[in-house]
MOPAC internal coordinates of N, CA, C and O (Angstrom, degrees):
PM7 1SCF
backbone

  N    0.0000 0     0.00 0     0.00 0    0    0    0
  C    1.4679 1     0.00 0     0.00 0    1    0    0
  C    1.4993 1   106.67 1     0.00 0    2    1    0
  O    1.2310 1   119.78 1    71.55 1    3    2    1
  N    1.3321 1   118.03 1  -108.45 1    3    2    1
  C    1.4393 1   121.21 1  -176.57 1    5    3    2
  C    1.4879 1   109.14 1   -90.10 1    6    5    3
  O    1.2310 1   120.37 1   -15.36 1    7    6    5
  N    1.3817 1   116.91 1   164.64 1    7    6    5
  C    1.4095 1   120.22 1  -178.84 1    9    7    6
  C    1.4935 1   113.65 1   -71.37 1   10    9    7
  O    1.2310 1   121.52 1   144.30 1   11   10    9
  N    1.3194 1   114.69 1   -35.70 1   11   10    9
  C    1.4880 1   120.28 1   179.08 1   13   11   10
  C    1.5480 1   108.88 1  -113.59 1   14   13   11
  O    1.2310 1   120.99 1   -62.99 1   15   14   13
  N    1.2347 1   115.72 1   117.01 1   15   14   13
  C    1.4732 1   119.36 1   175.31 1   17   15   14
  C    1.4916 1   109.58 1   -76.87 1   18   17   15
  O    1.2310 1   119.76 1   -37.26 1   19   18   17
  N    1.3090 1   118.06 1   142.74 1   19   18   17
  C    1.5219 1   121.57 1   175.42 1   21   19   18
  C    1.5451 1   104.25 1   -81.23 1   22   21   19
  O    1.2310 1   125.08 1   -35.14 1   23   22   21
  N    1.3795 1   107.84 1   144.86 1   23   22   21
  C    1.4604 1   115.74 1   176.71 1   25   23   22
  C    1.5080 1   113.23 1  -106.51 1   26   25   23
  O    1.2310 1   120.36 1   -51.19 1   27   26   25
  N    1.3423 1   116.91 1   128.81 1   27   26   25
  C    1.4258 1   120.33 1  -178.48 1   29   27   26
  C    1.5204 1   109.72 1  -117.92 1   30   29   27
  O    1.2310 1   121.66 1   -46.06 1   31   30   29
  N    1.3830 1   114.44 1   133.94 1   31   30   29
  C    1.4129 1   122.04 1   175.97 1   33   31   30
  C    1.5150 1   107.54 1   -94.72 1   34   33   31
  O    1.2310 1   117.01 1   -62.33 1   35   34   33
  N    1.3480 1   123.29 1   117.67 1   35   34   33
  C    1.4238 1   127.99 1   178.96 1   37   35   34
  C    1.5075 1   107.86 1  -104.01 1   38   37   35
  O    1.2310 1   122.60 1   -56.33 1   39   38   37
  N    1.3043 1   112.63 1   123.67 1   39   38   37
  C    1.4670 1   119.17 1  -178.52 1   41   39   38
  C    1.5581 1   105.40 1  -118.54 1   42   41   39
  O    1.2310 1   122.01 1   -67.91 1   43   42   41
  N    1.3187 1   113.77 1   112.09 1   43   42   41
  C    1.5034 1   121.64 1  -175.41 1   45   43   42
  C    1.4688 1   109.12 1  -152.14 1   46   45   43
  O    1.2310 1   118.03 1   -55.78 1   47   46   45
  N    1.3334 1   121.35 1   124.22 1   47   46   45
  C    1.3797 1   126.65 1  -174.62 1   49   47   46
  C    1.5444 1   109.95 1   -81.70 1   50   49   47
  O    1.2310 1   119.51 1   156.72 1   51   50   49
  N    1.3061 1   118.54 1   -23.28 1   51   50   49
  C    1.4874 1   119.95 1   175.72 1   53   51   50
  C    1.5528 1   111.10 1   -83.44 1   54   53   51
  O    1.2310 1   120.78 1   -65.48 1   55   54   53
  N    1.2578 1   116.11 1   114.52 1   55   54   53
  C    1.4864 1   119.82 1  -171.87 1   57   55   54
  C    1.5045 1   112.97 1   -61.05 1   58   57   55
  O    1.2310 1   121.29 1   143.28 1   59   58   57
  N    1.3454 1   115.15 1   -36.72 1   59   58   57
  C    1.4663 1   116.03 1  -175.93 1   61   59   58
  C    1.6206 1   110.76 1   -72.04 1   62   61   59
  O    1.2310 1   123.16 1   135.77 1   63   62   61
  N    1.3449 1   111.55 1   -44.23 1   63   62   61
  C    1.4296 1   116.75 1   176.31 1   65   63   62
  C    1.5297 1   113.69 1   -61.69 1   66   65   63
  O    1.2310 1   120.93 1   139.91 1   67   66   65
  N    1.2997 1   115.83 1   -40.09 1   67   66   65
  C    1.5086 1   124.19 1   174.92 1   69   67   66
  C    1.4407 1   110.10 1   -58.03 1   70   69   67
  O    1.2310 1   119.39 1   130.89 1   71   70   69
  N    1.3511 1   118.77 1   -49.11 1   71   70   69
  C    1.4595 1   127.25 1  -179.65 1   73   71   70
  C    1.5391 1   110.91 1   -56.51 1   74   73   71
  O    1.2310 1   122.01 1   134.77 1   75   74   73
  N    1.4738 1   113.75 1   -45.23 1   75   74   73
  C    1.3904 1   116.20 1  -177.18 1   77   75   74
  C    1.5170 1   112.95 1   -70.17 1   78   77   75
  O    1.2310 1   119.28 1   140.30 1   79   78   77
  N    1.2599 1   118.98 1   -39.70 1   79   78   77
  C    1.4644 1   125.41 1   175.01 1   81   79   78
  C    1.5454 1   109.71 1   -58.51 1   82   81   79
  O    1.2310 1   121.72 1   128.76 1   83   82   81
  N    1.3077 1   114.31 1   -51.24 1   83   82   81
  C    1.4999 1   118.82 1  -179.65 1   85   83   82
  C    1.5288 1   111.59 1   -60.76 1   86   85   83
  O    1.2310 1   120.40 1   139.94 1   87   86   85
  N    1.2859 1   116.83 1   -40.06 1   87   86   85
  C    1.4964 1   119.61 1  -177.52 1   89   87   86
  C    1.5711 1   108.04 1   -67.56 1   90   89   87
  O    1.2310 1   121.01 1   139.44 1   91   90   89
  N    1.3849 1   115.67 1   -40.56 1   91   90   89
  C    1.4976 1   116.85 1  -178.43 1   93   91   90
  C    1.5860 1   108.16 1   -68.02 1   94   93   91
  O    1.2310 1   119.95 1   139.42 1   95   94   93
  N    1.2512 1   117.70 1   -40.58 1   95   94   93
  C    1.4732 1   119.85 1  -175.85 1   97   95   94
  C    1.5698 1   108.34 1   -69.22 1   98   97   95
  O    1.2310 1   119.78 1   139.57 1   99   98   97
  N    1.3078 1   118.03 1   -40.43 1   99   98   97
  C    1.4706 1   121.24 1   176.14 1  101   99   98
  C    1.5373 1   110.89 1   -63.31 1  102  101   99
  O    1.2310 1   119.54 1   141.67 1  103  102  101
  N    1.3792 1   118.49 1   -38.33 1  103  102  101
  C    1.3802 1   117.99 1   173.40 1  105  103  102
  C    1.5061 1   116.87 1   -65.96 1  106  105  103
  O    1.2310 1   121.40 1   153.93 1  107  106  105
  N    1.2518 1   114.93 1   -26.07 1  107  106  105
  C    1.4933 1   122.52 1   172.82 1  109  107  106
  C    1.4756 1   113.71 1   -80.29 1  110  109  107
  O    1.2310 1   121.70 1  -179.40 1  111  110  109
  N    1.3584 1   114.35 1     0.60 1  111  110  109
  C    1.5107 1   121.78 1   176.02 1  113  111  110
  C    1.5206 1   114.57 1    73.93 1  114  113  111
  O    1.2310 1   122.38 1  -142.63 1  115  114  113
  N    1.3592 1   113.05 1    37.37 1  115  114  113
  C    1.4840 1   116.33 1   168.25 1  117  115  114
  C    1.5303 1   108.86 1  -104.17 1  118  117  115
  O    1.2310 1   121.45 1   -28.22 1  119  118  117
  N    1.3599 1   114.82 1   151.78 1  119  118  117
  C    1.4485 1   117.61 1   169.53 1  121  119  118
  C    1.5788 1   106.52 1   -81.90 1  122  121  119
  O    1.2310 1   120.58 1   -42.81 1  123  122  121
  N    1.2750 1   116.51 1   137.19 1  123  122  121
  C    1.4464 1   122.08 1  -175.89 1  125  123  122
  C    1.4892 1   111.05 1  -125.47 1  126  125  123
  O    1.2310 1   122.74 1   -46.51 1  127  126  125
  N    1.3589 1   112.35 1   133.49 1  127  126  125
  C    1.4623 1   122.45 1   171.45 1  129  127  126
  C    1.5505 1   105.43 1  -109.84 1  130  129  127
  O    1.2310 1   119.08 1   -30.68 1  131  130  129
  N    1.3324 1   119.36 1   149.32 1  131  130  129
  C    1.4223 1   124.71 1  -174.00 1  133  131  130
  C    1.4736 1   112.79 1  -120.52 1  134  133  131
  O    1.2310 1   119.15 1   -39.91 1  135  134  133
  N    1.3490 1   119.22 1   140.09 1  135  134  133
  C    1.4628 1   121.18 1   170.42 1  137  135  134
  C    1.4817 1   106.89 1  -138.30 1  138  137  135
  O    1.2310 1   120.27 1   -38.96 1  139  138  137
  N    1.3163 1   117.09 1   141.04 1  139  138  137
  C    1.5014 1   119.92 1   178.78 1  141  139  138
  C    1.5753 1   112.02 1   -92.97 1  142  141  139
  O    1.2310 1   121.94 1  -175.10 1  143  142  141
  N    1.3396 1   113.89 1     4.90 1  143  142  141
  C    1.4115 1   116.70 1   176.29 1  145  143  142
  C    1.4681 1   111.62 1   175.70 1  146  145  143
  O    1.2310 1   119.62 1     3.88 1  147  146  145
  N    1.3577 1   118.32 1  -176.12 1  147  146  145
  C    1.4067 1   121.35 1  -169.58 1  149  147  146
  C    1.5647 1   114.31 1   -69.18 1  150  149  147
  O    1.2310 1   122.42 1   147.05 1  151  150  149
  N    1.3441 1   112.96 1   -32.95 1  151  150  149
  C    1.5017 1   117.69 1  -178.47 1  153  151  150
  C    1.5663 1   108.86 1   -64.53 1  154  153  151
  O    1.2310 1   121.74 1   133.25 1  155  154  153
  N    1.3586 1   114.27 1   -46.75 1  155  154  153
  C    1.4394 1   118.45 1  -178.56 1  157  155  154
  C    1.5194 1   110.81 1   -66.30 1  158  157  155
  O    1.2310 1   120.93 1   138.36 1  159  158  157
  N    1.3283 1   115.82 1   -41.64 1  159  158  157
  C    1.4724 1   119.58 1   177.03 1  161  159  158
  C    1.5251 1   111.05 1   -59.94 1  162  161  159
  O    1.2310 1   118.10 1   139.52 1  163  162  161
  N    1.2474 1   121.23 1   -40.48 1  163  162  161
  C    1.4562 1   124.45 1  -179.06 1  165  163  162
  C    1.5869 1   110.71 1   -66.54 1  166  165  163
  O    1.2310 1   120.63 1   141.66 1  167  166  165
  N    1.3501 1   116.41 1   -38.34 1  167  166  165
  C    1.4277 1   121.86 1   173.01 1  169  167  166
  C    1.4956 1   109.82 1   -54.05 1  170  169  167
  O    1.2310 1   120.47 1   128.79 1  171  170  169
  N    1.3211 1   116.70 1   -51.21 1  171  170  169
  C    1.5297 1   123.77 1  -177.79 1  173  171  170
  C    1.5878 1   106.03 1   -62.32 1  174  173  171
  O    1.2310 1   120.71 1   130.88 1  175  174  173
  N    1.2953 1   116.25 1   -49.12 1  175  174  173
  C    1.4441 1   119.28 1  -177.55 1  177  175  174
  C    1.4912 1   113.28 1   -59.13 1  178  177  175
  O    1.2310 1   120.60 1   143.87 1  179  178  177
  N    1.3139 1   116.46 1   -36.13 1  179  178  177
  C    1.4794 1   123.66 1   178.15 1  181  179  178
  C    1.4769 1   114.60 1   -60.47 1  182  181  179
  O    1.2310 1   119.56 1   153.03 1  183  182  181
  N    1.3271 1   118.44 1   -26.97 1  183  182  181
  C    1.4549 1   124.14 1  -178.60 1  185  183  182
  C    1.5381 1   106.02 1   -75.68 1  186  185  183
  O    1.2310 1   119.15 1   -83.50 1  187  186  185
  N    1.2675 1   119.24 1    96.50 1  187  186  185
  C    1.4457 1   122.99 1  -176.08 1  189  187  186
  C    1.4768 1   113.72 1   -58.95 1  190  189  187
  O    1.2310 1   121.12 1   151.80 1  191  190  189
  N    1.3705 1   115.45 1   -28.20 1  191  190  189
  C    1.5360 1   118.03 1  -177.30 1  193  191  190
  C    1.4555 1   109.14 1   -77.92 1  194  193  191
  O    1.2310 1   117.88 1   169.93 1  195  194  193
  N    1.2806 1   121.65 1   -10.07 1  195  194  193
  C    1.5022 1   123.92 1  -177.20 1  197  195  194
  C    1.5107 1   105.73 1   -84.48 1  198  197  195
  O    1.2310 1   121.04 1   -64.13 1  199  198  197
  N    1.2833 1   115.62 1   115.87 1  199  198  197
  C    1.4855 1   119.47 1   179.29 1  201  199  198
  C    1.5652 1   108.12 1   -85.98 1  202  201  199
  O    1.2310 1   123.34 1   -49.22 1  203  202  201
  N    1.3945 1   111.20 1   130.78 1  203  202  201
  C    1.4619 1   118.49 1   177.32 1  205  203  202
  C    1.4482 1   107.85 1  -133.73 1  206  205  203
  O    1.2310 1   120.14 1   -48.96 1  207  206  205
  N    1.4076 1   117.33 1   131.04 1  207  206  205
  C    1.4517 1   122.93 1   179.60 1  209  207  206
  C    1.5407 1   113.93 1   -93.42 1  210  209  207
  O    1.2310 1   122.84 1   154.67 1  211  210  209
  N    1.3683 1   112.16 1   -25.33 1  211  210  209
  C    1.5247 1   116.14 1  -174.25 1  213  211  210
  C    1.5557 1   105.82 1  -161.00 1  214  213  211
  O    1.2310 1   122.27 1   -42.91 1  215  214  213
  N    1.3168 1   113.25 1   137.09 1  215  214  213
  C    1.4482 1   119.90 1   171.78 1  217  215  214
  C    1.5454 1   108.60 1  -108.35 1  218  217  215
  O    1.2310 1   119.92 1   -55.41 1  219  218  217
  N    1.2987 1   117.75 1   124.59 1  219  218  217
  C    1.4652 1   126.92 1   176.48 1  221  219  218
  C    1.4575 1   107.40 1  -111.55 1  222  221  219
  O    1.2310 1   122.02 1   -61.80 1  223  222  221
  N    1.3867 1   113.73 1   118.20 1  223  222  221
  C    1.4885 1   118.92 1  -175.05 1  225  223  222
  C    1.4410 1   113.75 1  -130.29 1  226  225  223
  O    1.2310 1   119.21 1   -37.31 1  227  226  225
  N    1.3191 1   119.11 1   142.69 1  227  226  225
  C    1.4123 1   119.98 1   168.22 1  229  227  226
  C    1.4840 1   110.05 1   -68.94 1  230  229  227
  O    1.2310 1   120.12 1   -33.50 1  231  230  229
  N    1.3758 1   117.37 1   146.50 1  231  230  229
  C    1.4625 1   119.28 1   177.46 1  233  231  230
  C    1.4889 1   110.50 1   -72.41 1  234  233  231
  O    1.2310 1   121.29 1   133.15 1  235  234  233
  N    1.3394 1   115.13 1   -46.85 1  235  234  233
  C    1.4643 1   122.10 1  -171.69 1  237  235  234
  C    1.5701 1   114.54 1   -85.44 1  238  237  235
  O    1.2310 1   121.98 1  -115.17 1  239  238  237
  N    1.3946 1   113.82 1    64.83 1  239  238  237
  C    1.4744 1   115.02 1   179.46 1  241  239  238
  C    1.5039 1   106.88 1   -91.36 1  242  241  239
  O    1.2310 1   120.82 1   -24.97 1  243  242  241
  N    1.3816 1   116.03 1   155.03 1  243  242  241
  C    1.4589 1   116.53 1   177.81 1  245  243  242
  C    1.5863 1   109.09 1   -76.82 1  246  245  243
  O    1.2310 1   119.68 1   -24.73 1  247  246  245
  N    1.2655 1   118.21 1   155.27 1  247  246  245
  C    1.4626 1   121.46 1  -175.18 1  249  247  246
  C    1.5265 1   111.97 1    69.13 1  250  249  247
  O    1.2310 1   119.12 1    63.67 1  251  250  249
  N    1.2219 1   119.28 1  -116.33 1  251  250  249
  C    1.5180 1   123.12 1   172.89 1  253  251  250
  C    1.5320 1   110.02 1   -72.43 1  254  253  251
  O    1.2310 1   121.59 1   -62.13 1  255  254  253
  N    1.2958 1   114.56 1   117.87 1  255  254  253
  C    1.4697 1   118.27 1  -177.19 1  257  255  254
  C    1.6058 1   110.81 1   -76.76 1  258  257  255
  O    1.2310 1   121.04 1    -3.37 1  259  258  257
  N    1.3496 1   115.62 1   176.63 1  259  258  257
  C    1.4401 1   116.94 1  -174.33 1  261  259  258
  C    1.5378 1   112.02 1   -64.37 1  262  261  259
  O    1.2310 1   119.59 1   144.46 1  263  262  261
  N    1.3475 1   118.39 1   -35.54 1  263  262  261
  C    1.4522 1   119.33 1   176.59 1  265  263  262
  C    1.4995 1   116.10 1   -63.58 1  266  265  263
  O    1.2310 1   121.03 1   141.75 1  267  266  265
  N    1.3069 1   115.64 1   -38.25 1  267  266  265
  C    1.4405 1   122.83 1   177.36 1  269  267  266
  C    1.5547 1   110.85 1   -67.25 1  270  269  267
  O    1.2310 1   122.45 1   138.80 1  271  270  269
  N    1.3428 1   112.90 1   -41.20 1  271  270  269
  C    1.4395 1   122.75 1   176.24 1  273  271  270
  C    1.5848 1   109.39 1   -60.24 1  274  273  271
  O    1.2310 1   121.71 1   136.09 1  275  274  273
  N    1.2648 1   114.33 1   -43.91 1  275  274  273
  C    1.5149 1   119.58 1  -178.22 1  277  275  274
  C    1.5363 1   109.67 1   -62.40 1  278  277  275
  O    1.2310 1   121.30 1   139.97 1  279  278  277
  N    1.3227 1   115.12 1   -40.03 1  279  278  277
  C    1.5324 1   121.59 1   176.94 1  281  279  278
  C    1.5187 1   110.05 1   -61.67 1  282  281  279
  O    1.2310 1   120.45 1   132.53 1  283  282  281
  N    1.2794 1   116.74 1   -47.47 1  283  282  281
  C    1.4753 1   120.14 1  -179.67 1  285  283  282
  C    1.5277 1   110.76 1   -70.09 1  286  285  283
  O    1.2310 1   120.22 1   144.69 1  287  286  285
  N    1.3329 1   117.19 1   -35.31 1  287  286  285
  C    1.4481 1   120.49 1   177.74 1  289  287  286
  C    1.4967 1   111.66 1   -59.88 1  290  289  287
  O    1.2310 1   122.72 1   134.39 1  291  290  289
  N    1.3442 1   112.39 1   -45.61 1  291  290  289
  C    1.5584 1   118.43 1   179.90 1  293  291  290
  C    1.5307 1   114.50 1   -69.26 1  294  293  291
  O    1.2310 1   120.37 1   159.40 1  295  294  293
  N    1.3495 1   116.90 1   -20.60 1  295  294  293
  C    1.4682 1   120.84 1   168.77 1  297  295  294
  C    1.5920 1   108.38 1   -62.84 1  298  297  295
  O    1.2310 1   120.36 1   137.37 1  299  298  297
  N    1.3678 1   116.92 1   -42.63 1  299  298  297
  C    1.4208 1   125.65 1  -171.37 1  301  299  298
  C    1.5584 1   107.17 1   -84.88 1  302  301  299
  O    1.2310 1   120.23 1   142.14 1  303  302  301
  N    1.3227 1   117.16 1   -37.86 1  303  302  301
  C    1.4586 1   120.92 1  -175.68 1  305  303  302
  C    1.5751 1   108.82 1  -142.67 1  306  305  303
  O    1.2310 1   121.31 1   -95.30 1  307  306  305
  N    1.2777 1   115.10 1    84.70 1  307  306  305
  C    1.4916 1   121.22 1  -173.53 1  309  307  306
  C    1.5132 1   114.83 1   -57.43 1  310  309  307
  O    1.2310 1   118.39 1   154.27 1  311  310  309
  N    1.3288 1   120.68 1   -25.73 1  311  310  309
  C    1.4685 1   119.75 1  -173.67 1  313  311  310
  C    1.5735 1   108.92 1  -100.80 1  314  313  311
  O    1.2310 1   119.59 1  -173.77 1  315  314  313
  N    1.3633 1   118.39 1     6.23 1  315  314  313
  C    1.4512 1   122.04 1  -173.98 1  317  315  314
  C    1.5805 1   108.64 1   -73.08 1  318  317  315
  O    1.2310 1   119.52 1   -65.38 1  319  318  317
  N    1.3814 1   118.53 1   114.62 1  319  318  317
  C    1.3618 1   121.27 1   171.10 1  321  319  318
  C    1.5470 1   113.85 1   -62.75 1  322  321  319
  O    1.2310 1   121.32 1   -35.13 1  323  322  321
  N    1.3133 1   115.09 1   144.87 1  323  322  321
  C    1.4906 1   118.23 1  -178.72 1  325  323  322
  C    1.4695 1   109.37 1  -132.37 1  326  325  323
  O    1.2310 1   122.70 1   -44.27 1  327  326  325
  N    1.3076 1   112.44 1   135.73 1  327  326  325
  C    1.5250 1   123.29 1  -179.86 1  329  327  326
  C    1.4803 1   106.90 1  -115.90 1  330  329  327
  O    1.2310 1   119.84 1   -64.40 1  331  330  329
  N    1.3123 1   117.91 1   115.60 1  331  330  329
  C    1.4723 1   119.69 1   173.37 1  333  331  330
  C    1.4739 1   112.63 1   -91.50 1  334  333  331
  O    1.2310 1   120.78 1   -43.53 1  335  334  333
  N    1.3259 1   116.11 1   136.47 1  335  334  333
  C    1.5009 1   120.96 1   175.82 1  337  335  334
  C    1.5298 1   105.22 1  -108.70 1  338  337  335
  O    1.2310 1   121.82 1   -54.77 1  339  338  337
  N    1.3887 1   114.12 1   125.23 1  339  338  337
  C    1.4235 1   116.42 1  -177.25 1  341  339  338
  C    1.5062 1   109.31 1  -146.10 1  342  341  339
  O    1.2310 1   120.32 1   -36.98 1  343  342  341
  N    1.3511 1   117.00 1   143.02 1  343  342  341
  C    1.4785 1   122.92 1   171.58 1  345  343  342
  C    1.5223 1   110.85 1   -71.37 1  346  345  343
  O    1.2310 1   121.18 1   171.89 1  347  346  345
  N    1.3243 1   115.35 1    -8.11 1  347  346  345
  C    1.4716 1   122.23 1  -177.18 1  349  347  346
  C    1.5409 1   113.82 1  -122.72 1  350  349  347
  O    1.2310 1   122.76 1  -146.84 1  351  350  349
  N    1.3564 1   112.31 1    33.16 1  351  350  349
  C    1.4267 1   118.78 1  -174.28 1  353  351  350
  C    1.4680 1   117.57 1   -48.14 1  354  353  351
  O    1.2310 1   121.69 1   140.83 1  355  354  353
  N    1.3958 1   114.37 1   -39.17 1  355  354  353
  C    1.4956 1   118.29 1  -175.43 1  357  355  354
  C    1.5489 1   110.69 1   -66.17 1  358  357  355
  O    1.2310 1   120.65 1   156.48 1  359  358  357
  N    1.3268 1   116.36 1   -23.52 1  359  358  357
  C    1.4673 1   120.00 1  -178.79 1  361  359  358
  C    1.4963 1   112.99 1   -97.14 1  362  361  359
  O    1.2310 1   120.44 1  -175.94 1  363  362  361
  N    1.3531 1   116.77 1     4.06 1  363  362  361
  C    1.4733 1   118.50 1  -170.50 1  365  363  362
  C    1.4544 1   108.61 1   -99.17 1  366  365  363
  O    1.2310 1   120.60 1   -55.42 1  367  366  365
  N    1.3285 1   116.46 1   124.58 1  367  366  365
  C    1.4666 1   127.38 1   177.64 1  369  367  366
  C    1.4921 1   105.48 1  -100.13 1  370  369  367
  O    1.2310 1   123.07 1   -63.81 1  371  370  369
  N    1.3719 1   111.73 1   116.19 1  371  370  369
  C    1.4740 1   114.57 1  -178.52 1  373  371  370
  C    1.5495 1   110.35 1  -119.70 1  374  373  371
  O    1.2310 1   120.42 1   -29.86 1  375  374  373
  N    1.2924 1   116.81 1   150.14 1  375  374  373
  C    1.4585 1   121.71 1  -179.96 1  377  375  374
  C    1.4872 1   114.30 1   -62.45 1  378  377  375
  O    1.2310 1   118.82 1   -21.38 1  379  378  377
  N    1.3116 1   119.85 1   158.62 1  379  378  377
  C    1.4393 1   123.67 1   177.95 1  381  379  378
  C    1.5047 1   108.99 1   -57.86 1  382  381  379
  O    1.2310 1   122.48 1   -38.12 1  383  382  381
  N    1.3135 1   112.85 1   141.88 1  383  382  381
  C    1.4184 1   120.43 1   175.72 1  385  383  382
  C    1.5929 1   109.72 1    86.96 1  386  385  383
  O    1.2310 1   120.12 1  -179.28 1  387  386  385
  N    1.3286 1   117.38 1     0.72 1  387  386  385
  C    1.4307 1   118.47 1   174.39 1  389  387  386
  C    1.4658 1   109.56 1  -116.46 1  390  389  387
  O    1.2310 1   119.84 1   -21.07 1  391  390  389
  N    1.3159 1   117.90 1   158.93 1  391  390  389
  C    1.4343 1   124.83 1  -169.60 1  393  391  390
  C    1.5134 1   114.60 1  -127.57 1  394  393  391
  O    1.2310 1   118.43 1   -20.56 1  395  394  393
  N    1.3201 1   120.60 1   159.44 1  395  394  393
  C    1.4362 1   123.66 1  -177.97 1  397  395  394
  C    1.5378 1   110.93 1  -132.16 1  398  397  395
  O    1.2310 1   120.46 1   -42.07 1  399  398  397
  N    1.3347 1   116.73 1   137.93 1  399  398  397
  C    1.4102 1   121.73 1   167.23 1  401  399  398
  C    1.5171 1   111.28 1  -126.44 1  402  401  399
  O    1.2310 1   119.99 1   -49.75 1  403  402  401
  N    1.3315 1   117.63 1   130.25 1  403  402  401
  C    1.4603 1   118.94 1  -175.62 1  405  403  402
  C    1.5403 1   111.17 1   -80.40 1  406  405  403
  O    1.2310 1   121.17 1   -40.99 1  407  406  405
  N    1.3112 1   115.36 1   139.01 1  407  406  405
  C    1.4474 1   123.52 1   172.39 1  409  407  406
  C    1.5036 1   107.87 1   -88.99 1  410  409  407
  O    1.2310 1   119.64 1   -34.80 1  411  410  409
  N    1.3197 1   118.30 1   145.20 1  411  410  409
  C    1.4256 1   126.60 1   -15.98 1  413  411  410
  C    1.4799 1   112.97 1   -69.95 1  414  413  411
  O    1.2310 1   119.74 1   -31.67 1  415  414  413
  N    1.3694 1   118.11 1   148.33 1  415  414  413
  C    1.4320 1   120.25 1   178.02 1  417  415  414
  C    1.5545 1   107.17 1  -124.33 1  418  417  415
  O    1.2310 1   122.48 1   -25.81 1  419  418  417
  N    1.3466 1   112.86 1   154.19 1  419  418  417
  C    1.5275 1   116.30 1   177.68 1  421  419  418
  C    1.5260 1   110.85 1   -86.15 1  422  421  419
  O    1.2310 1   122.06 1   -12.17 1  423  422  421
  N    1.3109 1   113.66 1   167.83 1  423  422  421
  C    1.5095 1   121.14 1   176.74 1  425  423  422
  C    1.5763 1   109.00 1   -55.72 1  426  425  423
  O    1.2310 1   120.41 1   137.03 1  427  426  425
  N    1.3407 1   116.83 1   -42.97 1  427  426  425
  C    1.3634 1   119.51 1  -177.16 1  429  427  426
  C    1.5782 1   113.41 1   -69.55 1  430  429  427
  O    1.2310 1   121.38 1   141.23 1  431  430  429
  N    1.3176 1   114.96 1   -38.77 1  431  430  429
  C    1.4737 1   117.17 1   175.96 1  433  431  430
  C    1.5652 1   111.18 1   -65.82 1  434  433  431
  O    1.2310 1   120.69 1   141.96 1  435  434  433
  N    1.3309 1   116.28 1   -38.04 1  435  434  433
  C    1.4568 1   116.86 1   178.19 1  437  435  434
  C    1.5524 1   111.57 1   -69.16 1  438  437  435
  O    1.2310 1   119.55 1   139.82 1  439  438  437
  N    1.3523 1   118.47 1   -40.18 1  439  438  437
  C    1.4269 1   121.37 1   176.45 1  441  439  438
  C    1.5902 1   110.77 1   -59.55 1  442  441  439
  O    1.2310 1   123.02 1   130.94 1  443  442  441
  N    1.3237 1   111.82 1   -49.06 1  443  442  441
  C    1.4713 1   117.02 1  -176.03 1  445  443  442
  C    1.5529 1   110.06 1   -61.75 1  446  445  443
  O    1.2310 1   120.04 1   136.02 1  447  446  445
  N    1.2853 1   117.52 1   -43.98 1  447  446  445
  C    1.4498 1   123.91 1  -175.61 1  449  447  446
  C    1.4924 1   107.52 1   -63.35 1  450  449  447
  O    1.2310 1   119.83 1   127.18 1  451  450  449
  N    1.3394 1   117.93 1   -52.82 1  451  450  449
  C    1.4890 1   123.13 1  -173.65 1  453  451  450
  C    1.5581 1   107.73 1   -64.66 1  454  453  451
  O    1.2310 1   120.21 1   133.86 1  455  454  453
  N    1.2729 1   117.21 1   -46.14 1  455  454  453
  C    1.5052 1   119.63 1  -175.66 1  457  455  454
  C    1.4853 1   109.91 1   -67.81 1  458  457  455
  O    1.2310 1   120.70 1   146.31 1  459  458  457
  N    1.3648 1   116.27 1   -33.69 1  459  458  457
  C    1.4457 1   118.93 1   178.00 1  461  459  458
  C    1.5895 1   112.15 1   -68.86 1  462  461  459
  O    1.2310 1   120.83 1   140.61 1  463  462  461
  N    1.3261 1   116.03 1   -39.39 1  463  462  461
  C    1.4391 1   114.96 1   177.69 1  465  463  462
  C    1.4807 1   112.16 1   -71.32 1  466  465  463
  O    1.2310 1   120.60 1   141.16 1  467  466  465
  N    1.3327 1   116.46 1   -38.84 1  467  466  465
  C    1.4970 1   116.00 1  -179.11 1  469  467  466
  C    1.5742 1   111.47 1   -71.22 1  470  469  467
  O    1.2310 1   120.74 1   150.18 1  471  470  469
  N    1.3046 1   116.19 1   -29.82 1  471  470  469
  C    1.4774 1   118.69 1   174.88 1  473  471  470
  C    1.5294 1   112.30 1   -62.59 1  474  473  471
  O    1.2310 1   121.08 1   138.98 1  475  474  473
  N    1.3388 1   115.55 1   -41.02 1  475  474  473
  C    1.5300 1   120.97 1   176.37 1  477  475  474
  C    1.4540 1   113.05 1   -67.88 1  478  477  475
  O    1.2310 1   119.78 1   156.46 1  479  478  477
  N    1.2810 1   118.03 1   -23.54 1  479  478  477
  C    1.5173 1   119.87 1   179.52 1  481  479  478
  C    1.5653 1   109.93 1   -75.80 1  482  481  479
  O    1.2310 1   118.75 1   158.56 1  483  482  481
  N    1.2901 1   119.99 1   -21.44 1  483  482  481
  C    1.3924 1   123.65 1  -174.45 1  485  483  482
  C    1.5412 1   113.48 1   -91.50 1  486  485  483
  O    1.2310 1   122.09 1   176.51 1  487  486  485
  N    1.2678 1   113.59 1    -3.49 1  487  486  485
  C    1.5303 1   122.63 1  -172.19 1  489  487  486
  C    1.5318 1   101.11 1   -80.25 1  490  489  487
  O    1.2310 1   120.10 1   180.00 1  491  490  489

């Protein structure tokens, strides 16, 4: 496809859901990094040499939730786009520059949302 694949960090505490999201994103030819929670995600984000184009996080994470993780992520990487996945997307108020996809979502919805966010980053 393209010469440089976009890298997406997926943060999801449910192993089965995380595996499904990762499988779909890899089928769509993205590089995918996985974290089972905020602590692991922050370890990955702290590695400055690790290139990340988008962080997709569940809102309902144990401990530090997805919003708190997004705040910490932006301290480390201010320009990093963030996509929240939530079963309560219609009730979710997110800061400017952040995006939401409602759970459950289809492969097409995920592809369209991710490619749309990444396309806007390249402008």
